[in-house]
N, C-alpha and C positions, 0 to 999 in steps of 0.2 A: 524224813521231810514229804510233806504232801502238796501236791500242787493244786491250785484252783482252778474249779470249772472253763475258767478262759487262761489256763496257762498247762500247759505242760513242761514234762523234763524229760533227758533222754543225754545218751552217751557217761553213765557213770562208770569213774574210772578211780579205783580205790588210792591211796597214797602208797610208797614203799612200805611204811611202815603199819600200815592196815590199820591204823587210827582215824583219818579220814576220808571222804570220798569227792571227788570233784565232779560236777556234771555241768547240762548247759539247759536252761529253762527258755523254752520256743514259744511262739505264737505268733498271731501278728499285731500288726501297728508299730515297728520299728519306729521313732523317730527318727525324720530324714529320710524317711524311703518317699518311694515314689507315687504312693495310695494305691490300695490295689490288694494284689495279690500275689505280686511280681515275687522273687528274691530279697529285692531291696528293702522291703518292707517286713522279712522273716527276723524276728528278733532270734538273738543267740547270747544270752547273758549266763557268764562264767561262774557258777556259785560253787561253794566248798560248804559242807555239814560235816561232825563227827559221825562216829559210828553209829550214834544212837538217833542221826535225823535232825540233830538240835542243827539251824544256821550258824556259821562262824563269822560272820559277815553283815554288816546291816543291809549293803545295797551288793550289786554284783563285783566280781572284780573286774570285768572286760565285756565288749561287747565284741564278742569274737567267737570260732568253734576250737573244740579242745583237743589237742593235739594228747596231751600227757602230763603227767608229771614230771619233773629232775628227777635223777637218779636218789639224790639229797632230801627228797620230797619238800624243798623251802619254796619250791615255784614251779608253775605250772604253764607248759610250752600253747603258745597259743597263736590263732590266726584267720584272718577273713579279708577277702578282698585283695587279694594279694599284697596284704602287710605282713608280718609277724613279730613275735615279741616275747618276752618271759614275763610272768606277772608273780609278785609275790603274795603272800597271803592278807598282806599287808594291804594291798593294790597300786607297790609300786612298781614301774614298768623297768623293764631293762634290755638289753641287744636288741633294741626294734631296729626293722630295715622293714626291706619292700623289694618283692621279687620284679626284675627290669621286666619293662615292657616289651615282648615281642609276639609274635604270631601264635606262638602255642604256649601261651602263660600259665602254668598252673599255679593251683590255690592251698592243697596239702604242702605241709612242711612237717619234717622230723627233726630233732635235737641232739647233735652227735654232742655227748655230756664228754670225752675227753679232749676233743676239740675245739669245742664249746662252740661249736659252729653250726647253724640250720643247714637244712639240704634238701635239696626236694627233685622230683625228675621230670624234665623237659625233653622238649623233641628237637631235635637238630641232625637237618636233612634227611631225615625220614629215621633218624636214629634216636634210641631212648637214650639220654643223657642223666648221670648224676652229678648234680652242680651243688658246690657249697656257696653262701652266702658271701663268700671273700672271690668269687669267681671260678673256681678250680674247678676240675671237672675230674672226678673219682674216679669214673669206669663209663662205658659205653654198651647197648647191648639193642643190637639191629631188628630184635622183635619187641623190646617193653615200649609198649607205646601210652603216648598220653593222651588223655589222664589214664595216671593209671593207682590203684590201691599199693601202697608201700610202708612197712614197718621194721626199724631199725631194730636188734636184740637188746636187749639189758647191756650186756659189754660191750656195744658199740662196733662188735667183729663184723654181725651180719648184716647185710639188709634184703628182707624177704619183698620182692613184688610180683606186680601179676602180668605175663605177657601172653596174648593171643590166645587166656583163658585157662593158660598153664602157671602154677605156683614155681617163680625162678628166685634163686639167692644168690647173692653177690657175698663172696669172701673177699670183705672190704682189705684186707691185707695184701691178701696173693694176687688182687682183681681179675677173679675168676667167678664166673656162673655156673649155676646148677640148677639142673631143670628135674623138679619133683613131679612130675607128670600135669593132669588137669585139675583146676582147681574152683570151687562155687565158693564166693563170700557171701554172698547174698542173692537168693533167683531172682529182685526185680532190679531192673536194670534201671531206677531213678534212686534207689537206695542213694546214692551218692549226693543226693541235694544239699541236705543239710548236713553234709560231714561228719558223719558219724566216724568215729576211728575202729582200727582193726588192728589185732594183735595176736597172731598168731604162736607166739614166740613163751617156749616155758620160761619160767623166771633166771632157772639159770644158763639159759640162751643155749641149750645143747638139742635140741629137740624144738620140733615144730606142728600144731594140730593144724588140721585143716580139713575142709570135707569136698572128698573126690570122685566123682561119680555115683555119689549116691551112698558112698563109707566114710566114716569116719577114718581119719589117718593120721599116726603119728611119725614121724619122719627126724633124721640127723638133717643137719644144712647141706650136707654134700649129697644126699640123697641115695648114700648107697647102703641104708639101712631105714626098711621102712614096714610097719605093722599097722594094717585093718582092724580095727574096734570093734565096728559094728558096723551092718547096714542098716541105713534108714529107712521107714517108712513111706515118707512124702520126702518132696524138698525139702534139704537143709542148709544149713551154713554156721557162720559164726560161730565156729569151733575155738575152745580158748581154755589152758588147762588152770586146774587150781593152783592155789600158792606153791604147795607141797611138793607139783608135779607128779602126785598121786589118781588124779582123777581127769577126765576132761568134760566139760559141758559143751553143748549144741545146742541151737535152735533150727524145730522143723516149720515149714508154715504151709497153708492152706486158706482156701478161699474164706474170708468171712459170712458165717451165717447171715443170710436176710429176710424177713418177713416178706412173701410177697403180697402186692397192692391190688 
């Protein structure tokens, strides 16, 4: 897929069977926006292509941000402006809902396949709360602040989140948190503006890959086993594993060269 000069794309996520790629087309001039360059004017069109780059739909499936695929590859997990839903590759929406209005209203969601529930992180009297769309509180953490990045493991047993610049992991069965140490997801503080996804999990859910204090680290969810793979020569982040778990990719960042005037 090639974007046009007036259209950019980001957040490419392969389907579970690796035959398709979902991504978000973006740019300015979103219909219904207030005009100008506020976020209400930011386009976010969820689109799917095959592995060769051929678009599989004539028009975008949703005006939303993309959280990922359902495990069966039949639908995409989408959200924007406190709304959330699943959308099939035919464009049919299901399980649509809305995050309740509150002072610390989050926007990001994840979808738990075993319970068929959306969940999010919110703040409640100074604590971070993991809540599902039926109002149930799964866990609390005094240092997980809103807003926070978070990601479910593929098996739905673990939830990774960021707490005061540390990576913490919740065992959703034992309701126990583990602190895996400092983490850098992306060095730019405004990276979250267009809601790209973050997924540190290996496909088998037994390990996570992340950048910590200038190094690429792989650890078990409980933090008892940690291994430093390499040191980075520059600011880095967005570590992620290959599908077979044998390699880890990451990104380094630096200033873009500019010609002097």
